C-alpha positions in Angstrom: 28.5 63.1 13.2 30.9 66.0 14.1 28.0 68.4 14.6 26.2 66.0 16.8 29.4 65.4 18.8 29.8 69.1 19.3 26.2 69.6 20.2 26.0 66.7 22.6 29.4 66.7 24.3 31.1 70.0 24.1 28.1 72.3 24.4 26.8 70.8 27.6 30.3 70.8 29.1 30.6 74.5 28.3 27.2 75.3 29.8 28.0 73.5 33.0 31.5 75.0 33.2 30.1 78.5 33.0 28.9 78.0 36.4 25.9 79.3 38.1 24.6 80.2 41.5 25.1 76.8 42.9 22.0 76.9 45.0 19.8 75.3 42.5 21.6 72.7 40.3 18.4 71.0 39.2 18.3 72.8 35.9 21.8 71.7 34.8 21.2 68.2 36.0 18.0 68.0 34.1 19.7 69.4 31.0 22.5 66.9 31.4 20.0 64.1 31.8 18.0 65.2 28.8 21.2 65.4 26.8 22.3 62.0 28.0 18.9 60.6 27.1 19.0 62.2 23.7 22.5 60.7 23.1 21.3 57.3 24.2 18.2 57.6 22.0 20.3 58.8 19.0 22.8 56.0 19.4 20.4 53.2 20.3 17.2 54.1 18.4 18.2 52.7 15.0 19.8 49.4 16.3 16.7 48.9 18.5 14.3 49.6 15.6 16.4 47.3 13.4 16.4 44.6 16.0 12.7 44.8 16.5 11.9 45.0 12.8 14.1 42.0 12.1 12.5 40.1 15.0 9.0 41.0 13.7 10.0 40.0 10.1 11.5 36.7 11.3 8.4 35.9 13.4 6.2 36.8 10.4 8.2 34.6 8.0 8.0 31.7 10.5 4.3 32.2 10.8 3.9 32.2 7.0 6.0 29.0 6.9 3.9 27.4 9.5 0.7 28.4 7.7 2.1 27.0 4.4 2.9 23.8 6.2 -0.6 23.6 7.8 -2.1 24.2 4.3 0.1 21.5 2.8 -0.7 19.1 5.5 -4.4 19.8 5.1 -4.1 19.2 1.3 -2.1 16.0 1.9 -4.8 14.9 4.4 -7.5 15.5 1.9 -5.5 13.6 -0.8 -4.9 10.7 1.6 -8.6 10.6 2.4 -9.5 10.5 -1.3 -6.9 7.7 -1.8 -8.4 5.8 1.2 -11.9 6.1 -0.3 -10.6 4.9 -3.7 -8.7 2.0 -2.0 -11.9 1.1 -0.1 -13.9 1.0 -3.4 -11.1 -1.0 -5.1 -11.1 -3.4 -2.1 -14.8 -3.9 -2.4 -14.5 -4.5 -6.1 -11.6 -6.9 -5.5 -13.6 -8.8 -2.9 -16.6 -9.1 -5.3 -14.3 -10.3 -8.1 -12.6 -12.8 -5.8 -15.9 -14.2 -4.8 -17.0 -14.6 -8.5 -13.6 -16.2 -9.3 -13.9 -18.6 -6.4 -17.4 -19.6 -7.5 -16.2 -20.1 -11.1 -13.2 -22.1 -9.9 -15.3 -24.3 -7.6 -17.8 -24.9 -10.4 -14.9 -25.8 -12.8 -13.4 -28.2 -10.2 -16.8 -29.8 -9.7 -17.2 -30.2 -13.5 -13.7 -31.6 -13.9 -14.3 -34.0 -10.9 -17.6 -35.2 -12.4 -15.9 -35.8 -15.8 -13.0 -37.6 -14.1 -15.5 -39.8 -12.2 -17.3 -40.6 -15.4 -14.0 -41.5 -17.1 -13.0 -43.7 -14.2 -16.4 -45.5 -14.2 -16.2 -46.1 -17.9 -12.6 -47.4 -17.5 -13.8 -49.6 -14.6 -16.6 -51.0 -16.8 -14.2 -51.6 -19.7 -11.7 -53.3 -17.4 -14.5 -55.4 -15.8 -15.7 -56.5 -19.3 -12.2 -57.2 -20.4 -11.6 -59.4 -17.3 -14.9 -61.1 -17.8 -14.1 -62.0 -21.4 -10.6 -63.1 -20.4 -12.0 -65.3 -17.7 -14.5 -66.7 -20.2 -11.7 -67.4 -22.7 -9.7 -69.2 -20.0 -12.6 -71.3 -18.9 -13.5 -72.2 -22.5 -9.8 -72.9 -23.2 -9.6 -75.2 -20.2 -12.8 -77.0 -21.0 -11.8 -77.4 -24.7 -8.4 -78.7 -23.7 -10.0 -81.2 -21.3 -12.4 -82.2 -24.0 -9.8 -82.6 -26.7 -7.4 -84.3 -24.3 -9.9 -86.8 -23.1 -10.4 -90.0 -25.2 -14.1 -90.1 -24.6 -14.8 -87.0 -26.4 -13.3 -88.0 -29.7 -15.4 -86.9 -32.6 -15.5 -88.6 -35.8 -15.4 -86.8 -39.0 -19.0 -87.6 -39.7 -20.0 -86.1 -36.4 -18.0 -82.9 -37.0 -19.7 -82.5 -40.5 -23.1 -83.0 -38.9 -22.4 -80.3 -36.3 -21.2 -77.9 -38.9 -24.1 -78.5 -41.2 -26.5 -77.8 -38.3 -24.7 -74.6 -37.5 -24.8 -73.4 -41.1 -28.4 -74.1 -41.6 
């Protein structure tokens, strides 16, 4: 750094202080400008390069991240499409299974209803027969009580024996 300081600051000062003809000062001004430009380039070149290189690397890393995200989203989209297709197939299977189960359940309910109706009809017939026999017994009991209670229907022992003999034979 000391050599460059001597070369860029002291040497041009010494050259310009040496003087000249004064008529044409374009050469010293040009030399001063070139020295100034070289100093600026020397001082600013590395930071500018570093800045642009960092900027380029940041942009490249962001671009890579974005590309990774795009690939991940495409992969996720494909996975979701596969899952949707599987879900559609499962839904169709579930609908078919549900229809079969509904048919089986309706058939089962029909069969149970028919058996219940048959049981109710049998019960009704049994109840009807029971009531018929009960009414017959009541009628027979009333008639027999009237017959036995009335004095006209008195049977003698001989008549009862004749009736029993007729029944037995």
